[in-house]
C-alpha positions in Angstrom: -11.9 5.2 9.2 -8.7 6.2 10.8 -5.6 3.7 11.3 -5.2 1.8 14.5 -2.6 4.4 15.7 -5.9 6.8 15.9 -8.7 5.0 15.4 -11.3 7.3 17.0 -12.0 5.5 21.3 -11.1 9.0 22.2 -9.3 7.8 24.9 -4.9 7.1 25.2 -4.3 3.6 26.5 -0.8 1.9 26.0 0.1 0.9 23.1 -0.3 -2.7 21.9 3.1 -3.2 20.7 5.3 -5.7 22.9 8.5 -4.3 24.0 11.2 -7.1 22.4 14.1 -8.1 25.1 16.5 -7.7 21.7 19.3 -4.9 21.7 19.9 -2.3 19.3 21.1 -2.3 15.9 22.2 -5.8 13.9 21.4 -9.1 15.6 23.7 -11.8 15.7 24.2 -13.7 13.0 22.8 -11.1 10.9 24.0 -10.7 7.3 25.6 -7.7 7.0 25.8 -5.4 3.3 29.0 -4.1 1.9 30.1 -2.3 -1.5 32.3 -5.1 -3.2 34.7 -4.8 -5.9 32.7 -5.7 -9.4 34.1 -8.0 -11.8 33.5 -5.8 -15.0 33.5 -1.7 -14.1 31.8 0.6 -17.3 35.6 2.7 -16.7 39.1 1.6 -15.8 41.6 4.2 -15.5 45.3 3.5 -14.6 47.9 4.9 -12.6 51.5 4.5 -13.4 53.9 5.3 -11.7 56.9 8.2 -13.4 60.0 7.1 -11.5 61.5 4.6 -9.5 61.1 4.8 -6.0 64.6 3.5 -5.6 66.6 5.1 -7.8 64.7 8.0 -9.5 65.4 6.0 -13.0 62.0 7.0 -15.5 59.7 4.2 -15.5 58.9 3.5 -19.5 56.2 1.8 -21.0 57.8 -1.4 -21.3 58.6 -1.9 -17.8 57.0 -5.1 -16.6 53.0 -4.6 -14.6 53.6 -7.4 -11.9 50.4 -6.1 -9.9 47.5 -4.6 -10.4 46.0 -3.0 -7.0 42.0 -2.4 -7.8 39.7 0.3 -5.7 36.4 1.3 -7.4 34.5 4.6 -7.4 30.8 3.7 -7.6 29.0 7.1 -8.9 26.2 8.3 -11.0 26.9 9.5 -14.3 26.7 12.4 -15.4 22.5 13.6 -15.4 21.5 15.0 -18.4 18.7 14.7 -20.9 19.3 13.2 -24.3 17.6 14.2 -27.3 16.8 12.2 -30.3 16.0 14.4 -33.1 13.1 12.3 -35.3 13.6 13.3 -39.5 10.8 11.7 -41.5 12.4 11.9 -45.2 10.0 13.0 -47.8 11.1 10.9 -51.4 10.7 10.8 -55.0 9.7 7.9 -56.8 11.8 7.3 -59.8 9.0 5.8 -61.8 6.5 8.2 -60.8 7.8 11.1 -59.5 5.7 10.7 -56.9 6.7 12.7 -53.8 6.4 9.9 -50.5 7.3 10.8 -46.7 7.4 8.3 -44.2 5.5 8.5 -41.0 6.6 9.7 -37.7 6.5 6.9 -34.2 3.2 7.4 -32.4 5.3 8.2 -29.9 6.1 11.7 -31.5 3.2 13.1 -32.2 4.3 16.9 -32.8 7.5 18.6 -33.0 9.0 18.8 -29.4 7.7 16.6 -26.4 9.4 14.8 -23.4 9.5 10.8 -23.8 8.0 8.0 -22.6 10.5 7.8 -19.5 10.6 11.4 -18.0 7.0 10.9 -18.1 6.9 7.8 -16.2 9.3 9.2 -13.3 7.1 12.1 -13.0 4.4 10.5 -12.7 6.5 8.0 -10.4 7.5 10.9 -7.7 4.2 12.2 -7.8 2.3 9.0 -7.4 4.3 6.6 -5.8 7.1 8.9 -3.7 4.2 11.8 -2.5 7.0 14.1 -3.7 4.1 17.6 -4.5 4.2 18.7 -7.9 6.1 22.3 -7.2 9.2 20.2 -6.0 9.1 17.7 -8.9 9.0 20.6 -11.1 12.3 22.0 -9.0 14.1 18.6 -8.6 13.2 17.8 -12.9 14.9 21.7 -13.3 18.0 21.5 -10.8 18.9 18.2 -12.2 18.1 17.8 -15.4 17.6 21.7 -16.6 14.4 20.6 -17.6 11.6 23.6 -17.4 8.7 21.8 -16.6 5.7 23.8 -15.8 3.2 22.1 -12.9 0.8 22.2 -15.9 2.6 19.6 -17.5 3.2 17.7 -14.5 -0.7 17.6 -14.3 -1.2 16.7 -17.5 0.8 13.7 -17.6 -0.9 12.3 -14.6 -4.2 12.8 -16.3 -2.9 11.0 -19.2 -1.7 7.7 -17.2 -4.9 7.7 -15.4 -6.9 7.4 -18.5 -4.7 5.0 -19.5 -5.4 3.1 -16.8 -9.0 2.9 -17.0 -9.2 -0.5 -18.1 -6.6 -1.7 -15.5 -8.6 -0.3 -12.7 -12.0 -2.4 -14.0 -10.1 -5.7 -14.3 -8.7 -5.2 -10.4 -12.4 -4.8 -9.4 -13.4 -7.3 -11.0 -10.8 -9.7 -9.9 -11.8 -8.6 -6.0 -15.4 -9.2 -6.6 -14.0 -12.8 -7.3 -11.6 -12.9 -4.3 -12.5 -15.3 -1.4 -11.4 -12.9 1.0 -11.1 -8.9 1.0 -10.0 -6.0 3.3 -12.1 -3.4 2.9 -11.4 0.4 4.9 -11.9 3.9 4.3 -9.9 7.3 5.6 -10.9 10.7 5.4 -9.2 13.3 2.5 -9.7 17.2 1.5 -10.8 17.2 -1.8 -12.1 20.4 -4.2 -11.9 22.1 -0.2 -14.6 19.5 1.1 -14.1 16.4 3.3 -14.0 13.1 1.0 -13.3 9.5 1.8 -11.0 6.7 0.1 -12.4 3.5 0.5 -9.6 0.5 -0.2 -10.6 -3.0 -1.0 -8.2 -5.4 -1.2 -5.6 -8.8 -0.9 -2.2 -9.7 -0.4 -2.1 -9.3 -4.6 -4.5 -6.4 -5.6 -5.1 -3.2 -4.5 -8.3 -1.0 -5.0 -8.8 3.1 -4.5 -12.1 4.8 -4.5 -12.6 8.3 -3.5 -16.5 9.3 -2.9 -18.0 12.4 -1.2 -19.8 10.0 1.3 -18.6 7.4 4.1 -20.9 5.0 3.9 -23.3 2.2 2.0 -24.0 4.5 -0.9 -20.1 5.0 -1.5 -19.2 1.4 -1.4 -22.5 0.4 -3.3 -21.0 3.0 -6.4 -17.3 1.8 -6.1 -19.2 -1.2 -6.8 -17.4 -4.0 -5.6 -19.0 -4.8 -2.3 -22.5 -5.3 -4.0 -21.0 -8.5 -6.0 -18.9 -9.7 -3.7 -19.5 -13.2 -2.5 -16.4 -14.5 -0.4 -15.6 -13.0 3.7 -15.8 -9.3 4.4 -13.1 -8.2 6.8 -13.5 -5.1 8.2 -13.5 -3.2 11.2 -17.2 -3.9 12.4 -18.4 -0.3 11.0 -21.8 -0.7 10.3 -22.3 0.4 6.5 -20.5 -2.8 5.5 -23.2 -5.2 6.7 -25.7 -3.3 4.6 -23.8 -5.8 1.7 -25.2 -9.0 2.7 -24.0 -11.6 -0.8 -21.1 -12.0 1.4 -19.8 -13.1 4.9 -18.1 -10.8 7.6 -15.3 -10.9 9.5 -14.0 -8.5 12.4 -10.6 -7.0 13.3 -9.8 -8.2 16.7 -7.2 -5.7 16.1 -9.8 -3.2 16.8 -10.9 -5.6 19.9 -7.9 -5.7 21.8 -7.4 -2.4 21.9 -11.0 -2.2 23.7 -10.3 -4.5 25.8 -6.8 -2.8 26.5 -9.0 0.3 27.5 -11.2 -1.4 29.5 -8.4 -3.0 31.7 -6.7 0.3 32.7 -9.7 2.8 33.0 -11.9 0.4 34.5 -10.1 -2.3 36.0 -12.1 -5.2 34.4 -10.3 -8.5 35.3 -12.2 -10.8 32.0 -10.6 -8.2 30.3 -6.9 -8.8 30.2 -8.0 -12.5 30.4 -10.0 -12.7 27.1 -7.2 -10.2 25.3 -4.9 -13.7 26.3 -7.4 -15.9 25.0 -7.8 -13.4 21.5 -3.7 -13.5 21.6 -2.9 -17.5 22.1 -5.9 -18.2 19.2 -3.8 -16.4 17.2 -0.9 -17.9 18.3 -2.7 -21.5 16.9 -3.8 -20.5 14.0 -0.7 -19.2 13.1 1.0 -22.2 13.7 -1.7 -24.4 11.9 -1.6 -22.5 9.1 2.5 -22.7 9.5 2.0 -26.4 9.2 -0.3 -26.3 5.9 -3.6 -27.0 7.7 -6.9 -25.1 6.9 -8.4 -25.8 10.0 -7.9 -26.2 13.3 -8.5 -29.9 15.5 -11.8 -29.7 16.0 -11.4 -30.5 19.5 -8.8 -27.6 20.2 -11.2 -25.4 18.1 -14.3 -26.0 20.8 -11.8 -25.6 23.5 -11.3 -21.8 23.0 -14.9 -21.6 22.1 -15.6 -22.4 25.2 -13.3 -20.0 26.7 -14.4 -17.4 25.2 -18.3 -18.1 26.2 -17.0 -18.7 29.3 -15.3 -15.3 30.0 -17.8 -13.2 28.0 -20.5 -14.4 30.7 -18.1 -13.7 33.5 -17.7 -10.1 32.5 -21.9 -9.5 31.3 -22.9 -10.8 35.1 -20.1 -8.3 36.2 -21.5 -5.3 33.6 -25.2 -5.8 34.1 -27.5 -3.6 31.8 -28.9 -0.3 33.1 -31.8 0.3 34.9 -34.6 1.4 32.8 -36.0 5.1 34.6 -39.4 5.1 34.7 -39.9 8.7 32.8 -36.7 7.7 29.9 -38.5 6.1 27.7 -36.4 4.3 25.1 -33.2 2.6 25.3 -30.8 3.5 28.6 -27.0 4.6 28.0 -24.5 1.5 28.6 -21.0 1.3 30.4 -18.8 0.8 27.1 -18.0 -2.3 29.3 -21.8 -3.7 28.5 -21.8 -2.0 24.8 -18.2 -4.3 23.8 -19.3 -7.4 25.6 -22.5 -7.3 23.5 -21.0 -6.8 20.2 -18.6 -9.6 21.2 -21.7 -12.4 22.3 -23.6 -11.4 19.2 -21.3 -10.9 16.3 -19.0 -14.1 18.1 -19.1 -15.9 14.1 -17.7 -12.7 13.1 -15.6 -12.3 15.7 -14.0 -15.8 16.0 -14.3 -16.6 11.7 -10.5 -16.5 11.6 -10.7 -19.5 14.1 -12.8 -21.7 11.8 -11.5 -20.9 8.5 -7.7 -20.5 8.4 -8.2 -18.5 5.3 -9.5 -15.5 6.9 -6.8 -13.6 9.0 -7.1 -12.7 12.9 -7.4 -8.7 11.5 -8.2 -5.8 9.0 -3.8 -4.8 8.6 -3.9 -5.9 5.4 -6.4 -3.1 4.6 -5.0 -0.3 6.8 -1.6 -1.2 5.6 -2.8 0.1 1.9 -4.7 3.2 3.7 -1.4 4.4 5.8 0.3 6.1 3.2 -2.2 7.8 1.8 -2.9 9.3 5.3 1.6 10.7 5.0 0.3 12.1 1.6 -2.1 14.2 3.5 0.1 15.4 5.4 3.3 15.8 2.6 1.1 17.5 -0.3 -1.8 18.1 1.4 -5.7 18.0 -0.6 -6.3 17.4 -3.5 -7.6 20.4 -5.6 -10.0 18.6 -7.9 -11.8 15.6 -8.0 -9.8 15.3 -11.1 -6.8 14.8 -9.2 -8.1 12.8 -6.7 -9.7 9.5 -8.8 -6.4 10.1 -10.9 -4.4 9.3 -7.3 -6.7 6.3 -6.4 -6.4 5.5 -9.1 -2.8 5.6 -10.5 -1.8 4.7 -7.1 -4.4 1.8 -6.5 -2.1 0.0 -9.7 1.2 1.1 -7.9 0.3 -1.1 -5.0 -0.9 -3.7 -6.8 2.4 -4.0 -9.0 4.2 -3.4 -5.8 3.0 -6.5 -3.9 3.6 -9.2 -7.1 7.0 -7.9 -6.9 6.7 -5.8 -10.1 9.1 -2.7 -11.2 7.1 0.1 -11.1 8.5 2.7 -12.9 9.3 0.1 -15.8 5.2 0.0 -15.5 4.6 3.4 -15.8 6.8 3.9 -18.6 4.0 1.6 -20.8 1.5 3.6 -19.9 2.6 5.9 -22.5 4.1 3.7 -24.7 2.3 0.2 -25.6 2.2 -2.9 -24.7 0.0 -1.5 -21.1 1.8 -3.7 -18.8 -1.2 -5.4 -16.4 -0.9 -7.3 -12.7 -1.9 -10.8 -12.7 -5.0 -11.5 -11.2 -4.3 -15.3 -10.7 
């Protein structure tokens, strides 16, 4: 499914974003940031005057220092690769004359290799910062003098993906047990064909799965939704409903965009009123959630539902079903307004799920945010040339997304993939 900015209505409507009254730039009361002196600099360079500025007499080292005026320069150190040589000593036993050789560390398997920190940086640039392989190779050559091949970079990404197999399995298991799960999908190009990346996520964890298909066959093969028993939040796409072990909640941002279209293109007054009602509901639930409540007061909730049903009844009356023509059997084509009204009426429980349980969000923005950078990857780096590359990207990116949500330093975590122990995200 495409993100909200281009979600396939095939009609142009105004953005749902409301213009702020604030002026551009820093706001009143905003705490600015400035570069400050540090207490313990790494290096100190003294600049002594040679001659007295008054009488031109030489100033010897014995002249008293009355004041030290400080200025500091924050600069990168000279960047170069540090080469560490490991030597395994072969030693002869004085007792029996046998020769024993020391073992090399596990991270030194061959005569010459790059270390885990450099490998982690390469994977970080490719998978987190979405820098194409060729440009990472160019960066390492210009910055470090390291003559890496694209094949070496691809190999490191593959090694990271293999190391993350057990982590991915744990993330999927944790998501299957989540109380609320966000789901979405978007198209990509892989091995010259159209494929789909499916996301399942929460505020703490993210999983991406690549599959040639978009529908229920893909979500079943990925294996999270078939075992899910919580609330599945999505955009209403029909294949998600094939998973019947869970409850469903619909993204109301999609409904707001469709209502905006009906208001602007068809002058449907009820659509404007319903849009404002949904926003009022969201504001009420946000306020209740901020106060620590788990649900709205019953009277307030029932009043919202009554207004919702009244507006739908008004809309249905203004948009009757099409007349059945005698020579056209089957269902007759309905107007966009009628189609939306029927979905909102028949799916009322899923549309207003956020009203009954404050743990359920108003929208599916979590999944759409998690997919957004994948679209950036496609624009910057293009397609995945192989299924192996797409699978590796999805696995590593899901790992990095999960760590980022939990405030973990991702570069250090990637380094653990080439050493031990492997750093897992929190599943609590």
